[in-house]
C-alpha positions in Angstrom: -11.0 -14.4 -5.7 -11.2 -15.4 -1.9 -8.0 -16.6 0.5 -9.3 -20.3 0.0 -8.6 -20.4 -3.7 -5.5 -22.4 -4.6 -4.3 -19.6 -7.2 -1.8 -16.8 -5.6 -3.6 -13.6 -4.1 -2.2 -10.3 -2.7 -3.2 -10.2 1.3 -2.6 -7.0 3.2 -0.6 -8.0 6.4 1.1 -6.8 9.4 4.6 -7.1 10.7 4.6 -6.6 14.4 7.2 -4.0 16.5 8.1 -2.8 13.0 9.6 -6.2 11.3 8.4 -5.5 7.7 11.9 -5.4 6.4 12.8 -8.8 8.3 9.5 -10.5 7.2 9.9 -9.3 3.7 13.5 -10.8 3.6 12.1 -13.8 5.2 9.7 -14.3 2.8 12.1 -13.5 -0.5 14.1 -16.5 1.1 10.6 -18.6 0.8 10.6 -17.4 -2.8 7.4 -15.5 -1.9 7.0 -12.0 -3.6 6.1 -8.9 -1.0 5.8 -5.5 -1.0 6.6 -2.6 1.7 5.5 0.8 0.8 8.6 2.8 1.1 10.0 6.6 0.8 12.8 8.6 1.4 13.4 10.4 4.9 16.1 12.4 6.7 17.8 10.4 9.2 20.5 12.2 11.9 23.3 9.4 11.9 27.1 9.9 13.5 26.0 14.0 13.4 25.6 14.0 9.7 21.8 14.3 8.1 21.6 11.2 5.6 18.7 10.1 3.2 17.6 6.6 4.0 15.0 4.8 2.0 12.8 3.3 4.7 9.2 2.2 5.3 6.7 4.8 5.1 4.1 2.9 6.8 5.3 0.5 9.7 4.0 -2.9 10.1 2.7 -2.8 6.7 3.2 -5.2 4.0 1.4 -7.1 1.3 2.2 -10.8 0.0 1.5 -12.4 -2.8 1.4 -16.2 -2.4 -1.0 -19.1 -2.6 -3.2 -19.3 0.8 -1.6 -22.6 2.2 2.1 -21.9 1.1 1.6 -18.5 3.1 -0.1 -20.2 5.7 3.0 -22.6 6.1 5.4 -19.8 5.9 3.4 -17.8 8.6 3.7 -20.7 11.1 7.2 -20.0 11.2 7.0 -16.4 11.4 4.4 -15.4 14.4 5.3 -12.1 14.4 3.4 -11.6 10.7 -0.3 -11.6 11.0 -3.6 -11.1 8.5 -5.0 -7.8 8.3 -8.9 -8.7 8.3 -12.2 -6.6 8.1 -14.9 -6.9 10.3 -18.0 -8.8 8.9 -21.5 -8.6 10.7 -22.5 -11.7 12.5 -19.2 -13.4 12.4 -16.8 -13.7 15.4 -13.6 -13.5 13.2 -13.0 -10.6 10.6 -12.6 -11.4 7.0 -8.9 -11.7 5.7 -8.2 -8.7 3.5 -7.4 -9.8 -0.2 -6.3 -6.9 -2.3 -7.5 -7.4 -5.9 -4.2 -7.6 -8.6 -5.2 -4.9 -10.6 -5.7 -2.5 -7.5 -2.3 -3.7 -6.1 -0.5 -3.0 -9.2 -1.7 0.2 -9.6 -0.8 1.1 -5.7 2.9 -0.6 -6.2 3.1 1.7 -9.4 2.3 4.8 -7.3 4.2 4.0 -4.1 7.2 2.3 -5.9 8.0 5.9 -7.5 9.1 6.9 -3.8 8.5 10.3 -5.0 9.1 12.7 -2.1 5.9 14.7 -3.1 3.8 11.6 -2.2 1.5 11.3 1.0 0.5 8.2 2.9 -2.7 8.4 4.2 -4.9 5.8 6.5 -8.1 4.5 5.2 -10.0 7.1 7.3 -8.4 10.2 6.3 -9.4 10.0 2.5 -13.2 9.9 1.5 -12.6 8.4 -1.9 -16.6 8.4 -2.8 -16.5 12.0 -2.8 -13.6 12.1 -5.5 -13.5 12.3 -9.0 -12.4 9.1 -11.0 -9.1 10.1 -12.9 -6.4 9.2 -15.2 -3.1 11.3 -15.3 -1.9 12.1 -19.1 2.3 13.2 -18.8 4.7 13.6 -16.3 6.1 11.5 -13.6 2.6 10.0 -12.9 1.6 9.4 -16.6 -0.9 6.3 -17.0 -1.8 6.1 -13.6 -5.3 6.2 -12.3 -7.0 7.4 -9.0 -9.2 9.8 -7.3 -9.2 13.5 -7.3 -9.9 14.5 -3.9 -9.1 17.1 -1.3 -6.6 15.6 1.2 -6.6 17.4 4.8 -3.7 19.8 5.3 -3.0 20.6 1.1 -4.9 23.6 -0.5 -5.2 21.8 -3.9 -6.7 18.6 -4.6 -4.7 15.6 -5.4 -4.9 12.1 -7.3 -5.4 9.5 -4.6 -4.5 6.0 -5.4 -5.8 3.4 -2.8 -6.4 0.2 -1.2 -9.6 0.4 0.2 -9.5 -0.4 4.1 -5.9 -0.6 4.4 -3.8 2.6 2.8 -3.9 5.1 0.3 -1.6 7.1 -1.8 -1.6 11.0 -2.5 0.4 11.6 -5.4 2.4 15.1 -5.9 0.3 18.0 -7.3 -0.9 17.3 -11.0 -1.6 20.0 -13.5 -5.2 20.4 -14.4 -4.3 20.2 -17.9 -2.6 16.2 -17.4 -5.9 15.1 -15.4 -8.8 13.1 -17.9 -12.1 12.6 -16.1 -12.7 8.3 -16.4 
């Protein structure tokens, strides 16, 4: 699937200056689906600690839309930008389009708001060195990912990733819950 197809696809995008939630609300007003990875964070407000649901990775938003429709809406939102990857021999990068199955797996993992999850940049984890696994039982039942060593943690963890954009390391999983794929 390419960004020029008339069918809707998932685009990885940036909303500059931490405006990902503003972009999400604006896209919803236009009838366009979007996803912002969220997590709970303790914040001091009026002298008290409060637990708030906030974006896990600032400026990151995934948008599900037809390319032409998104381009029309994007013209009204200058702070919303496509994420691109470099292509050799080309001046401009290629827009990052996330396969639907990969995006659904990521949304299932990131949508749980589990406090044991860790978000990682694409350079922080080497999926090539990991073992492809499926989890059976527990809160992560049915999820697939890679079992890899995550920097800063003693045990290996299951990671669900969107190549070149973001990865989420799930909470520790017991060895008996892991099935090699």
